[in-house]
N, C-alpha and C positions, 0 to 999 in steps of 0.2 A: 331250303335253306333260304332265309331272308337275304336280301344285297343288303349291308353295311352302309349307311350314311356316311361314316366316318371311316378312316384306316383305325384307329383306338377301339374300335368296336370289334375288329377281326380278332378272331380266336384259333384261326387255323390259316394255312396257307392258301386252302381252298377261298375261304372268305377273302383274301387279300386278293384273289387274284379276280375274284365277283367284282369287289368294290373297284379295282382299278378299270376291268372291263365297262363295268357300268357307269363309273363318274369319270374316268379319264378318257377312254377309247381304247385304242387296238393294245395286244402287249406282243412281244416276243421274248424268246428264251434270254437275250444278249441284256434284255431291258429287266427281267423278273428277278434276274440273279444278286446285281447290286441294290436293288429295289428292297425286295422284298427276301431275299436268301432262299430263294426257289431254284434248286438244281433240275427238277423233273419237271419243268411247265407242263410239257404235254399229258404227265399223269394226272394232274390236278384237272386239265382240261377234259382228258376223260371221264373222270369222277364226277364233274360239273353237267357235263352232258347227260351222265347217269340218270341224273337227278331233273333232269329235264329242260335244262336251259340249251339253247339251240346257238353255239358258237361256231363262226364260221371260221375255215383256215384258208389263210390267203398265203400262197406259196411265193417269195418273192427269192432274189439272188441280191447279192452283195459282195464286197470285196474282204477276205479277211486278214489278219495281220499280215501275213505273208502276200497278198496282192492278188492271190488267185479267186475266179469267182465261185462262189459257193453258194447253196442254197439254204433258206431258213422259211421259218414258218410266222406267220402274224394271227393271232389272235382276234374275233370280232365277236362280241356278243349281238345277237342278232333279236333274240326272243327269249323272255322269262315264264318259267312254267305257270 
């Protein structure tokens, strides 16, 4: 899979994730849902890793809407195949 240069070139959720990681930067589930309509970002990351992309998972914490501390993952593209 080639990295799309524009969002308009993206034909799948995986391509949209790859576009974002390569051209914009890190991505979380909270960001992926409103931007790309992706409800299962972890599944798209898994598929990209199977294709040979090296994507780092950074574990972070933040407060949810109830004020409770909750963990979440931030993904960063490190290498392309």
